[in-house]
C-alpha positions in Angstrom: 56.1 131.0 -117.2 57.7 133.7 -119.6 54.4 135.7 -119.7 54.3 136.3 -116.1 55.6 139.8 -116.4 52.6 140.5 -118.8 50.1 138.8 -116.4 51.3 141.0 -113.6 50.8 144.3 -115.7 47.3 143.0 -116.8 46.3 142.1 -113.1 47.5 145.7 -112.1 45.4 147.4 -114.7 42.4 145.2 -113.8 42.8 146.2 -110.0 42.7 149.9 -110.8 39.9 149.6 -113.3 37.7 147.5 -110.7 38.5 150.1 -108.0 37.7 153.0 -110.3 34.3 151.4 -111.2 33.4 150.6 -107.5 34.3 154.1 -106.4 32.6 156.1 -109.0 29.0 156.1 -109.2 26.1 158.4 -110.2 25.5 159.4 -106.7 29.3 160.6 -105.8 30.4 162.1 -109.0 31.2 165.8 -108.1 31.4 168.4 -111.0 34.8 169.4 -112.3 33.5 172.8 -113.5 33.9 175.9 -111.2 30.8 177.1 -109.4 28.4 179.5 -111.4 29.1 183.2 -111.1 26.5 185.8 -111.1 26.8 186.2 -114.7 26.6 182.3 -115.8 23.7 179.9 -115.9 22.9 176.3 -116.0 22.4 176.6 -120.1 25.9 177.9 -120.5 27.4 174.7 -118.7 25.1 172.4 -120.8 26.5 173.5 -124.0 29.4 171.3 -123.1 29.1 167.3 -123.2 31.6 165.2 -121.9 31.5 161.2 -122.1 33.8 158.5 -122.6 34.4 154.8 -122.6 37.3 152.6 -121.2 37.6 148.7 -121.8 40.1 146.1 -120.9 40.0 143.1 -123.3 41.5 139.4 -122.7 42.6 136.8 -124.8 44.1 133.7 -123.2 45.1 130.2 -124.3 46.2 127.4 -122.2 47.7 124.1 -123.2 49.0 121.2 -121.4 50.7 118.0 -123.0 48.2 119.0 -125.9 49.1 116.3 -128.8 48.1 118.4 -131.5 50.7 121.0 -130.6 50.7 124.9 -130.0 51.6 127.1 -126.9 49.9 128.7 -124.1 49.4 132.4 -124.5 48.1 135.6 -122.7 46.9 138.9 -124.3 45.4 141.9 -123.2 44.4 145.5 -124.4 43.5 148.6 -122.7 41.2 150.9 -124.9 39.8 154.7 -124.0 37.8 156.7 -125.8 37.1 160.2 -124.7 34.9 162.8 -126.1 34.1 166.6 -125.3 31.8 168.4 -127.5 30.3 171.9 -127.6 27.2 173.1 -129.0 26.0 176.9 -129.3 23.4 177.7 -131.7 24.8 177.0 -135.3 28.3 176.5 -134.1 29.8 173.2 -132.6 33.1 171.8 -131.7 33.9 168.1 -131.5 36.9 166.9 -129.7 38.0 163.0 -129.4 40.8 161.2 -128.1 41.2 157.4 -128.9 44.1 155.6 -126.8 44.9 151.9 -127.2 47.4 149.7 -126.1 48.0 145.9 -126.2 50.4 143.1 -125.5 50.8 139.4 -126.1 53.2 137.0 -124.6 53.5 133.2 -125.1 55.7 130.5 -123.7 58.2 130.5 -126.6 58.0 134.0 -127.8 59.0 137.4 -126.1 56.2 140.0 -125.2 54.9 141.7 -128.4 52.7 144.8 -129.3 49.4 143.9 -130.6 48.0 147.4 -130.5 49.7 150.9 -130.1 47.5 154.0 -130.9 47.2 157.7 -130.2 44.4 159.4 -132.2 43.4 163.1 -131.3 41.0 164.8 -133.5 39.2 168.0 -133.3 36.4 169.5 -135.5 34.9 172.9 -135.8 31.7 173.3 -137.6 28.8 175.9 -138.5 25.6 174.9 -139.8 25.2 176.2 -143.6 21.9 174.5 -144.2 19.6 171.9 -142.8 21.9 169.0 -142.3 25.1 170.6 -144.0 28.0 172.6 -142.2 31.0 174.3 -142.9 33.9 172.2 -141.2 37.3 172.5 -140.4 39.2 169.2 -139.2 42.3 168.6 -137.4 43.6 164.9 -136.5 46.9 163.7 -135.2 47.9 160.0 -135.2 50.9 158.5 -133.8 51.9 155.8 -131.2 53.2 155.3 -127.6 56.1 152.7 -127.7 58.8 151.2 -130.1 57.8 148.6 -132.9 60.3 145.9 -133.8 60.9 143.7 -136.8 59.7 140.5 -134.8 61.1 138.0 -134.5 64.1 140.5 -134.1 63.2 142.6 -131.0 66.4 144.8 -131.6 65.6 146.6 -135.0 63.1 149.3 -134.4 60.6 149.9 -137.3 58.5 152.6 -135.8 58.3 154.5 -132.6 56.8 157.7 -131.1 56.3 160.3 -133.8 57.9 158.2 -136.2 55.4 158.1 -137.7 53.0 160.7 -136.8 50.3 161.8 -139.2 48.7 165.3 -139.0 45.7 166.0 -141.4 44.2 169.3 -141.5 41.1 169.7 -143.7 38.5 172.4 -144.8 35.3 171.2 -146.4 31.6 170.3 -145.8 30.1 168.1 -143.1 26.8 166.2 -144.0 24.8 164.6 -141.2 21.5 163.1 -142.3 21.1 161.2 -139.1 22.5 161.1 -135.7 24.5 157.8 -136.6 25.8 158.8 -139.8 28.1 161.8 -140.9 30.1 162.3 -144.1 32.8 164.8 -144.3 34.2 166.0 -147.7 37.4 168.4 -147.9 38.8 169.3 -151.5 41.6 170.9 -149.7 43.4 168.8 -147.1 47.1 169.0 -146.0 48.6 165.8 -144.5 52.0 165.8 -142.9 53.9 162.9 -142.1 56.4 163.1 -139.3 59.4 160.7 -138.7 61.4 161.8 -136.0 63.6 158.9 -135.8 66.5 159.7 -137.9 67.7 156.2 -138.5 64.1 155.6 -140.0 64.2 159.0 -141.9 67.7 158.1 -143.3 66.1 154.8 -144.6 63.1 156.6 -146.1 60.6 155.1 -143.9 56.8 155.9 -144.5 57.5 158.1 -147.5 60.0 160.7 -146.3 63.1 161.4 -148.6 65.7 159.0 -147.5 69.5 160.0 -147.2 71.9 160.5 -149.8 75.0 158.2 -149.3 78.3 157.9 -150.8 80.0 154.8 -152.4 81.1 153.8 -149.1 77.7 154.0 -147.4 78.6 157.2 -145.5 75.8 159.8 -144.9 76.2 162.9 -147.3 72.7 164.4 -146.7 70.5 163.4 -143.8 66.7 162.0 -144.6 63.9 164.2 -144.4 62.0 164.2 -141.2 58.9 165.6 -142.8 56.6 164.8 -145.7 54.0 167.3 -146.9 51.1 166.4 -148.8 48.0 168.1 -150.3 44.9 166.4 -151.6 41.4 165.3 -151.0 40.0 163.8 -147.7 37.0 162.0 -147.1 35.6 160.8 -143.9 32.8 158.4 -142.9 31.7 157.8 -139.5 28.7 155.4 -138.6 27.8 154.6 -135.3 24.5 152.8 -134.3 23.0 150.1 -132.3 22.0 147.8 -135.3 20.4 145.2 -133.2 19.4 145.2 -129.6 22.7 145.0 -127.6 24.9 145.2 -130.7 26.6 148.3 -131.3 28.8 149.1 -134.4 31.2 152.0 -134.6 32.9 152.5 -137.8 35.3 155.2 -139.5 36.5 155.2 -142.9 39.2 157.8 -143.9 40.1 158.3 -147.3 42.9 160.5 -148.8 44.1 161.2 -151.9 47.4 163.2 -152.9 46.8 165.0 -155.9 50.0 167.0 -156.0 52.4 164.0 -155.7 56.0 164.4 -157.3 55.4 161.0 -159.1 52.6 161.5 -161.4 51.8 157.8 -161.5 51.0 158.1 -157.8 48.4 160.9 -157.8 45.4 158.4 -158.1 46.4 156.2 -155.2 44.1 156.6 -152.5 45.1 155.9 -148.8 42.6 154.0 -147.2 42.3 153.8 -143.1 39.1 151.9 -142.1 38.4 150.9 -138.5 35.4 149.2 -137.1 34.3 147.8 -133.6 31.4 145.6 -133.3 30.2 145.4 -129.5 28.3 142.8 -128.2 26.9 144.0 -124.8 26.5 141.1 -122.1 25.6 143.4 -119.2 26.8 146.9 -118.1 30.2 146.0 -117.6 31.1 142.9 -119.7 31.0 142.6 -123.5 32.5 140.8 -126.4 34.3 143.2 -129.0 35.2 142.2 -132.6 37.6 144.6 -133.9 39.2 145.0 -137.6 41.4 147.8 -139.0 42.3 147.8 -142.5 45.1 150.3 -144.1 46.6 150.9 -147.5 49.0 153.7 -147.8 51.2 153.6 -151.0 53.8 155.3 -149.3 54.5 152.6 -146.8 56.5 149.8 -148.1 55.8 146.1 -146.8 58.5 143.7 -146.8 57.9 140.3 -148.8 60.0 137.1 -147.4 61.1 133.8 -148.9 62.9 131.0 -147.2 66.4 131.1 -148.7 68.9 128.2 -147.5 66.5 127.7 -144.5 66.6 131.2 -143.4 63.6 134.1 -143.7 64.8 136.6 -146.1 63.7 139.6 -147.3 63.7 139.9 -150.9 61.8 143.1 -151.7 59.5 145.9 -150.3 56.2 147.1 -152.0 52.8 148.7 -150.7 50.4 146.3 -149.6 47.0 146.0 -147.8 47.2 145.9 -144.3 44.6 144.2 -142.0 44.2 143.3 -138.6 41.4 141.7 -136.5 40.9 140.7 -133.0 38.1 139.3 -130.9 38.0 139.3 -127.0 36.0 139.7 -123.9 36.2 143.1 -122.3 35.6 144.7 -119.1 33.9 148.0 -120.1 33.1 151.2 -118.2 31.1 154.3 -119.7 30.6 157.5 -118.2 
């Protein structure tokens, strides 16, 4: 079967995941912090809280002599969420790393990516008044591997740090409850990196594209960096809405009010991710995930069938949407 390679990868990950869960229990975890010195006490260590979640999600379909048509497929996704938080009086520091990688394979099509994410963030907060805090936020987003223009698996349309988005914001954070937080920054800098020169020359992800002569030769290389200054708004919601049903949602809005094109200055970039976790037991859950993106600088191709072939006719900004549902093996610490 053509997706046997994917099956072997997922099996290896599952073996490691199972081995990890079976060997690490509350009774044999050893602290990674150094022993206390004479000038330290337990309270100084308790200021740090470290936790995380890892999950391995499967989607599988098998068809044999199925009259209605279709093909067998196998998909898997590895997800890791790590958090390290520090609190000392009115000061706090929150750090998070969200990593995800998913693949799908079917009998007729080659293995393709379904998810690929590196999301690192850090915030520094100082309580101003009750639930209000002065806050500085830094976030970096990129991906692990190449993305292709499927079904063409030779044309690269994205790769590591092409794009990468670095956002640095200064503002106020409001936390009315433990489940909800709202961050607003009137001054936020966002930097888009496109370090793949071929993509930069094509003006991918909003960077300034290369200048060509009449014969198509490059006169001036495309820019590898796009800088923007605008308003940033981040809403986070994490709560058990019903028994054994957990929701985790992050809405990120950015507006570049200094765009060179005045017509684009009121366009708002939207990045909204939501996980709905249905807990079966300590290690098994069903996860419904959706991700909505709108970025005016990202041009999505529009295709038409011309002479029997799928042909690109134009590129324009479009609403991007991704949804998945699967059974997951989950481990929290």
